[in-house]
C-alpha positions as a Markdown table, in Angstrom:
| # | Residue | x | y | z |
|---|---|---|---|---|
| 1 | Met | 159.8 | -84.2 | 116.3 |
| 2 | Lys | 158.5 | -83.0 | 119.6 |
| 3 | Lys | 160.5 | -79.8 | 119.2 |
| 4 | Ile | 159.0 | -79.2 | 115.7 |
| 5 | Leu | 155.4 | -79.6 | 117.0 |
| 6 | Leu | 156.1 | -77.2 | 119.8 |
| 7 | Ala | 157.4 | -74.6 | 117.3 |
| 8 | Leu | 154.4 | -74.9 | 115.0 |
| 9 | Ser | 152.0 | -74.5 | 118.0 |
| 10 | Ala | 153.8 | -71.3 | 119.0 |
| 11 | Val | 153.7 | -69.9 | 115.5 |
| 12 | Ala | 150.0 | -70.6 | 115.2 |
| 13 | Ala | 149.2 | -69.0 | 118.6 |
| 14 | Met | 151.2 | -65.8 | 117.7 |
| 15 | Thr | 149.4 | -65.6 | 114.3 |
| 16 | Gly | 145.9 | -65.9 | 115.9 |
| 17 | Ser | 146.7 | -63.2 | 118.4 |
| 18 | Ala | 147.9 | -60.8 | 115.8 |
| 19 | Ser | 144.9 | -61.4 | 113.6 |
| 20 | Ala | 142.5 | -60.7 | 116.5 |
| 21 | Ala | 144.4 | -57.5 | 117.4 |
| 22 | Asp | 144.1 | -56.3 | 113.8 |
| 23 | Leu | 140.3 | -56.7 | 113.7 |
| 24 | Ala | 138.7 | -53.3 | 114.6 |
| 25 | Ala | 135.1 | -52.9 | 115.8 |
| 26 | Arg | 132.6 | -52.7 | 113.0 |
| 27 | Pro | 131.4 | -49.1 | 112.6 |
| 28 | Tyr | 127.6 | -48.4 | 113.3 |
| 29 | Val | 125.7 | -47.8 | 110.0 |
| 30 | Lys | 122.3 | -46.2 | 110.3 |
| 31 | Ala | 119.6 | -47.8 | 108.2 |
| 32 | Pro | 118.6 | -45.6 | 105.2 |
| 33 | Met | 115.5 | -43.5 | 105.9 |
| 34 | Pro | 112.6 | -43.9 | 103.5 |
| 35 | Ala | 111.2 | -40.9 | 101.7 |
| 36 | Pro | 108.4 | -39.1 | 103.7 |
| 37 | Val | 105.0 | -40.5 | 102.9 |
| 38 | Ala | 101.8 | -38.4 | 103.5 |
| 39 | Asn | 98.7 | -39.9 | 104.9 |
| 40 | Trp | 95.6 | -38.8 | 102.9 |
| 41 | Thr | 93.1 | -41.2 | 104.5 |
| 42 | Gly | 90.4 | -39.4 | 106.4 |
| 43 | Phe | 87.5 | -36.9 | 106.5 |
| 44 | Tyr | 87.7 | -33.4 | 105.2 |
| 45 | Ile | 85.5 | -30.3 | 104.7 |
| 46 | Phe | 85.9 | -27.4 | 102.2 |
| 47 | Gly | 84.5 | -24.1 | 101.2 |
| 48 | Gly | 85.3 | -21.6 | 98.4 |
| 49 | Gly | 83.9 | -20.0 | 95.2 |
| 50 | Gly | 84.5 | -19.4 | 91.5 |
| 51 | Gly | 82.9 | -18.6 | 88.2 |
| 52 | Gly | 80.9 | -20.4 | 85.6 |
| 53 | Leu | 79.7 | -20.5 | 82.0 |
| 54 | Ser | 76.2 | -21.6 | 80.9 |
| 55 | Asn | 75.1 | -22.9 | 77.6 |
| 56 | Ala | 71.6 | -23.9 | 76.6 |
| 57 | Asp | 70.3 | -25.6 | 73.4 |
| 58 | Gln | 66.7 | -24.3 | 72.9 |
| 59 | Asn | 63.7 | -25.3 | 70.8 |
| 60 | Val | 61.1 | -22.6 | 70.6 |
| 61 | Gln | 57.7 | -23.7 | 69.3 |
| 62 | Ser | 54.8 | -21.4 | 68.3 |
| 63 | Thr | 51.3 | -22.6 | 67.6 |
| 64 | Val | 50.3 | -19.3 | 65.9 |
| 65 | Gly | 49.2 | -19.9 | 62.3 |
| 66 | Ala | 48.2 | -23.0 | 60.5 |
| 67 | Val | 51.7 | -24.6 | 60.6 |
| 68 | Pro | 53.6 | -24.7 | 64.0 |
| 69 | Leu | 56.8 | -22.8 | 63.9 |
| 70 | Thr | 59.9 | -24.3 | 65.6 |
| 71 | Ile | 63.2 | -22.4 | 66.0 |
| 72 | Thr | 66.4 | -24.0 | 67.3 |
| 73 | Gln | 69.0 | -21.8 | 68.9 |
| 74 | Arg | 71.9 | -21.9 | 71.4 |
| 75 | Gln | 72.3 | -19.2 | 74.1 |
| 76 | Gly | 74.8 | -18.7 | 76.8 |
| 77 | Gly | 75.8 | -16.7 | 79.9 |
| 78 | Ser | 78.1 | -16.5 | 82.9 |
| 79 | Gly | 78.2 | -15.8 | 86.6 |
| 80 | Trp | 79.7 | -16.6 | 90.0 |
| 81 | Phe | 79.0 | -19.0 | 92.8 |
| 82 | Gly | 80.1 | -20.2 | 96.2 |
| 83 | Thr | 80.5 | -23.8 | 97.3 |
| 84 | Val | 80.7 | -25.9 | 100.5 |
| 85 | Gly | 81.2 | -29.6 | 100.9 |
| 86 | Leu | 82.7 | -32.6 | 102.7 |
| 87 | Gly | 84.2 | -36.0 | 101.8 |
| 88 | Tyr | 86.3 | -38.9 | 102.8 |
| 89 | Asp | 89.5 | -40.3 | 101.1 |
| 90 | Trp | 91.3 | -43.6 | 101.2 |
| 91 | Gln | 95.0 | -43.8 | 100.2 |
| 92 | Phe | 96.1 | -47.1 | 98.8 |
| 93 | Ser | 99.1 | -48.6 | 96.9 |
| 94 | Gly | 101.3 | -45.9 | 98.2 |
| 95 | Thr | 100.5 | -43.1 | 95.7 |
| 96 | Trp | 96.8 | -43.6 | 94.8 |
| 97 | Val | 93.8 | -41.9 | 96.5 |
| 98 | Ala | 90.1 | -42.7 | 96.1 |
| 99 | Gly | 87.2 | -41.0 | 97.8 |
| 100 | Val | 83.5 | -40.0 | 98.0 |
| 101 | Phe | 82.2 | -36.5 | 98.5 |
| 102 | Ala | 79.1 | -34.2 | 98.4 |
| 103 | Asp | 78.9 | -30.5 | 97.9 |
| 104 | Gly | 76.5 | -27.7 | 97.3 |
| 105 | Gln | 76.7 | -24.5 | 95.1 |
| 106 | Phe | 74.8 | -21.2 | 95.4 |
| 107 | Gly | 75.1 | -18.0 | 93.5 |
| 108 | Ser | 74.1 | -16.6 | 90.1 |
| 109 | Ile | 75.0 | -18.2 | 86.8 |
| 110 | Arg | 72.7 | -16.7 | 84.2 |
| 111 | Ala | 71.8 | -17.9 | 80.7 |
| 112 | Thr | 69.8 | -16.0 | 78.1 |
| 113 | Leu | 66.4 | -17.3 | 76.8 |
| 114 | Gln | 64.9 | -15.9 | 73.7 |
| 115 | Asp | 61.6 | -16.2 | 71.8 |
| 116 | Pro | 62.1 | -14.9 | 68.3 |
| 117 | Thr | 58.6 | -16.1 | 67.2 |
| 118 | Val | 57.0 | -13.0 | 68.7 |
| 119 | Val | 57.1 | -9.8 | 66.7 |
| 120 | Gly | 60.1 | -7.9 | 67.9 |
| 121 | Gly | 61.3 | -10.9 | 69.9 |
| 122 | Leu | 61.3 | -11.6 | 73.7 |
| 123 | Thr | 64.4 | -11.9 | 75.8 |
| 124 | Gly | 64.8 | -13.2 | 79.3 |
| 125 | Ser | 67.5 | -14.2 | 81.8 |
| 126 | Gln | 67.4 | -17.7 | 83.4 |
| 127 | Lys | 69.4 | -18.0 | 86.6 |
| 128 | Leu | 71.0 | -21.2 | 88.0 |
| 129 | Glu | 70.4 | -20.3 | 91.7 |
| 130 | Asp | 71.7 | -23.4 | 93.5 |
| 131 | Ser | 72.8 | -26.9 | 92.8 |
| 132 | Trp | 74.3 | -30.0 | 94.5 |
| 133 | Ala | 76.5 | -32.9 | 93.6 |
| 134 | Ala | 77.5 | -36.3 | 95.0 |
| 135 | Gly | 80.2 | -38.3 | 93.5 |
| 136 | Ile | 83.5 | -40.1 | 93.6 |
| 137 | Arg | 87.1 | -39.1 | 92.8 |
| 138 | Leu | 90.3 | -40.9 | 91.9 |
| 139 | Gly | 93.7 | -39.3 | 92.2 |
| 140 | Tyr | 97.4 | -39.8 | 92.0 |
| 141 | Leu | 100.0 | -38.2 | 94.3 |
| 142 | Val | 102.4 | -36.4 | 92.0 |
| 143 | Ala | 104.2 | -35.4 | 95.3 |
| 144 | Pro | 103.6 | -36.5 | 98.9 |
| 145 | Asn | 101.5 | -33.3 | 99.5 |
| 146 | Val | 100.0 | -32.8 | 96.1 |
| 147 | Leu | 97.1 | -34.7 | 94.7 |
| 148 | Ser | 96.0 | -34.6 | 91.0 |
| 149 | Tyr | 92.5 | -36.1 | 90.5 |
| 150 | Val | 89.4 | -36.7 | 88.3 |
| 151 | Asn | 85.9 | -36.9 | 89.6 |
| 152 | Gly | 82.3 | -37.5 | 88.5 |
| 153 | Gly | 78.8 | -38.3 | 89.7 |
| 154 | Tyr | 75.2 | -37.1 | 90.1 |
| 155 | Ser | 74.0 | -33.6 | 90.3 |
| 156 | Gly | 70.8 | -31.6 | 90.7 |
| 157 | Ala | 70.0 | -27.9 | 90.0 |
| 158 | His | 67.3 | -25.3 | 90.7 |
| 159 | Phe | 66.7 | -22.7 | 87.9 |
| 160 | Gly | 64.8 | -19.5 | 88.8 |
| 161 | Gln | 61.9 | -17.8 | 87.1 |
| 162 | Thr | 62.6 | -16.2 | 83.7 |
| 163 | Asn | 60.9 | -12.8 | 83.1 |
| 164 | Phe | 60.7 | -11.8 | 79.5 |
| 165 | Leu | 61.3 | -8.3 | 78.2 |
| 166 | Asn | 60.3 | -6.9 | 74.8 |
| 167 | Leu | 62.4 | -5.2 | 72.2 |
| 168 | Ala | 62.2 | -1.9 | 74.1 |
| 169 | Gly | 63.4 | -3.5 | 77.3 |
| 170 | Ala | 60.0 | -3.3 | 79.0 |
| 171 | Pro | 58.3 | -6.3 | 80.7 |
| 172 | Ala | 56.5 | -8.4 | 78.1 |
| 173 | Gly | 53.8 | -9.7 | 80.5 |
| 174 | Val | 55.0 | -13.4 | 80.2 |
| 175 | His | 57.4 | -15.5 | 82.1 |
| 176 | Leu | 58.7 | -19.1 | 82.5 |
| 177 | Gly | 58.3 | -20.6 | 86.0 |
| 178 | Ser | 61.2 | -21.9 | 88.1 |
| 179 | Tyr | 62.0 | -25.6 | 88.0 |
| 180 | Asn | 64.4 | -28.3 | 89.2 |
| 181 | Arg | 66.5 | -30.5 | 86.9 |
| 182 | Asn | 68.8 | -33.5 | 87.5 |
| 183 | Gly | 71.9 | -34.6 | 85.6 |
| 184 | Trp | 75.5 | -35.7 | 85.9 |
| 185 | Phe | 79.0 | -34.1 | 86.0 |
| 186 | Val | 82.6 | -34.8 | 85.3 |
| 187 | Gly | 85.7 | -32.8 | 86.3 |
| 188 | Gly | 89.1 | -32.8 | 87.8 |
| 189 | Gly | 91.6 | -30.7 | 89.8 |
| 190 | Val | 94.6 | -30.4 | 92.0 |
| 191 | Glu | 94.8 | -30.3 | 95.8 |
| 192 | Asn | 97.9 | -29.3 | 97.7 |
| 193 | Asn | 99.0 | -28.8 | 101.3 |
| 194 | Leu | 99.5 | -25.2 | 102.4 |
| 195 | Asn | 102.9 | -25.8 | 104.1 |
| 196 | Ile | 104.6 | -23.2 | 101.8 |
| 197 | Phe | 107.1 | -20.4 | 102.3 |
| 198 | Gly | 108.3 | -21.9 | 105.6 |
| 199 | Ile | 104.8 | -21.6 | 107.2 |
| 200 | Ser | 103.4 | -24.7 | 108.9 |
| 201 | Ser | 99.7 | -25.3 | 108.2 |
| 202 | Pro | 99.0 | -28.8 | 109.4 |
| 203 | Gly | 95.7 | -30.1 | 108.0 |
| 204 | Trp | 95.1 | -27.1 | 105.7 |
| 205 | Phe | 94.9 | -27.5 | 101.9 |
| 206 | Met | 93.8 | -25.7 | 98.8 |
| 207 | Lys | 92.2 | -27.2 | 95.8 |
| 208 | Thr | 91.4 | -25.8 | 92.3 |
| 209 | Glu | 88.8 | -27.8 | 90.3 |
| 210 | Tyr | 87.1 | -27.7 | 86.9 |
| 211 | Arg | 83.6 | -29.2 | 86.6 |
| 212 | Ser | 81.3 | -29.7 | 83.6 |
| 213 | Ala | 77.6 | -30.5 | 84.5 |
| 214 | Phe | 74.8 | -31.6 | 82.1 |
| 215 | Tyr | 71.1 | -31.3 | 83.1 |
| 216 | Asn | 68.1 | -32.9 | 81.5 |
| 217 | Ala | 65.9 | -30.9 | 79.1 |
| 218 | Lys | 62.8 | -29.1 | 80.3 |
| 219 | Thr | 59.8 | -28.0 | 78.2 |
| 220 | Gln | 57.8 | -25.0 | 79.5 |
| 221 | Asp | 54.8 | -23.1 | 78.3 |
| 222 | Glu | 55.0 | -19.3 | 78.5 |
| 223 | Ile | 52.9 | -18.1 | 81.4 |
| 224 | Ser | 50.9 | -14.8 | 81.5 |
| 225 | Asp | 51.9 | -12.5 | 84.3 |
| 226 | Leu | 48.3 | -11.4 | 84.8 |
| 227 | Thr | 46.6 | -14.8 | 85.0 |
| 228 | Asn | 49.6 | -17.0 | 86.0 |
| 229 | Leu | 48.3 | -19.5 | 83.4 |
| 230 | Pro | 49.9 | -20.7 | 80.2 |
| 231 | Thr | 49.3 | -18.4 | 77.2 |
| 232 | Gly | 48.6 | -21.5 | 75.0 |
| 233 | Val | 50.8 | -20.0 | 72.3 |
| 234 | Asn | 54.5 | -20.6 | 72.7 |
| 235 | Ser | 56.6 | -23.2 | 74.6 |
| 236 | Ile | 60.4 | -23.4 | 75.1 |
| 237 | Arg | 62.4 | -26.6 | 75.5 |
| 238 | Ala | 65.9 | -26.2 | 76.8 |
| 239 | Asn | 68.7 | -28.3 | 78.2 |
| 240 | Ser | 71.6 | -26.8 | 80.2 |
| 241 | Trp | 75.3 | -27.3 | 80.2 |
| 242 | Asn | 77.3 | -25.5 | 82.9 |
| 243 | Gln | 81.1 | -25.3 | 83.2 |
| 244 | Thr | 82.7 | -24.0 | 86.5 |
| 245 | Ile | 86.1 | -23.4 | 87.9 |
| 246 | Ser | 86.4 | -23.0 | 91.7 |
| 247 | Thr | 89.1 | -22.6 | 94.3 |
| 248 | Ser | 88.4 | -23.9 | 97.8 |
| 249 | Leu | 90.1 | -24.0 | 101.2 |
| 250 | Val | 90.2 | -27.6 | 102.6 |
| 251 | Tyr | 90.7 | -28.8 | 106.1 |
| 252 | Arg | 91.6 | -32.5 | 106.8 |
| 253 | Phe | 90.7 | -33.6 | 110.3 |
| 254 | Asn | 93.3 | -36.4 | 110.7 |
| 255 | Trp | 96.1 | -35.2 | 108.5 |
| 256 | Thr | 99.4 | -36.5 | 109.9 |
| 257 | Gly | 101.7 | -34.9 | 107.4 |
| 258 | Pro | 104.8 | -36.7 | 106.4 |
| 259 | Val | 105.2 | -40.0 | 108.2 |
| 260 | Val | 108.8 | -41.2 | 108.8 |
| 261 | Ala | 109.4 | -44.7 | 109.9 |
| 262 | Lys | 111.2 | -45.2 | 113.2 |
| 263 | Tyr | 114.3 | -47.4 | 113.7 |
């Protein structure tokens, strides 16, 4: 019996040694790297330019004659503008970005005003000289460095003086004064980092944006060029709808680019 126990012990010892020798060291496996994530949180400034279209629904009223004459018409125009602005964005839930911004536009977007109640008709050009906007935007990262967004908010605009011409193209001796109007806007666009074609441009972006702005109606009396007083004859009530497309260069102050977790 004693010999049997000794034999079993020897076999067990040999088996354990062989198993330990067969166990190789576990290979080192590097933890998987997550996809790069861009950090969009921070302040930015931008500047650029573009073109715009203007539409105005007009009601022209004449008090000449026993019965006042009212004519409703729609006129339009186009032009160019420049823009500068600043903002702040917050990135949340990984791929969503929300922010606030303010900007100003300056340039020359013209719309036609007409008074057909006068014999031969009067025609003038009304210019949107400058405007400003303050609003919010909400976007989604379609790629780590590409943001698609919508925006909206409050806007104000300054319209310049309208000088009327007669049928022959000569000054008609009457004008509409300049004025300010307030309204609102909606829009959207795409913003992307400029790290393209192998060129590193940390912090620099480009955005292209469409915006549609609506301004409150304004009623004005035609004013005599000689007396600078209302003629007491005709008045024009018009609202304004402006559509613009702009491209701007954007600089983000604390852009970190793709952030890769360390292990």
